[in-house]
N, C-alpha and C positions, 0 to 999 in steps of 0.2 A: 165610745162616744163620750162616755162621762168624763174621761181624761181631757179630751179635747174642749169639752165645755169648761173644765176647771181651768185650763192653760189660758184659753182666749174666750172673750164674750162675742167674737165675730161670727156672724152666721155662715159658716164655711160652705154648707151645701148650697145656700143661695148664691154665695160669691162664686162658686165653681160654675153653677149654672149660668150666671150672668156672663162670666169670663168666656166660657165655651160659646155662648150665644154671640158674643162679639167677634169671635175669631172667624177670619175669612177663609173660605175654602182654599185648601193646599197650603195654608199658612205654616211654616216651619217644615215642610216636607224636605227642604234642602239639608235640615240638619240631621234627619234619619239617614241621609245618604252618605254623610261624612265618614271617612275612614276611621276617624277618632271615635265617633259614636259607635260604629259597627265593632270596632276592637272592644270598647268598653262593655258592649253588650255581650260579647263572647267570653268576656274575662270572667274565669271562675273565682278569682280572688274578691270579687265584690268590692272593688275599689269606689270611692266616691268620684261622681261625675260633678265637676265644679263648673257652673255656668256664671260668670260674672258680667255685669253691665249697669249702666246707669238707670236710675229709676225711669219707668216709662217705656223702656226699649222693647219689651215683650217677654221678659224671662219668665213669667208665670204662664203666659199663653203657650211658650215653648214647652214648658214642663208638662203641660196638659197634653200636648202633641205627642210627646214620647213616653208618658205615663202608661198607656197600654201594653207597651213593650216590656215594662218591667215586671207584669206579672208572669210573662214567660220564662224570665230569665232569673226569677228569685227563687 
């Protein structure tokens, strides 16, 4: 956490809590079912999953949707 504080003054825990609170139920579940995501999740090489999009389209919320799956695969 010290490193995170050094890198940015943004209160990340509060930002994450606010973002998750604004998320609608089942938001991003379609992403978890994509073959590309499933293949990436099963890939042992730990390639980077790159999701691009315009500002405000939901990349952060989508990242929170699949974040719990990362602990299982890392």
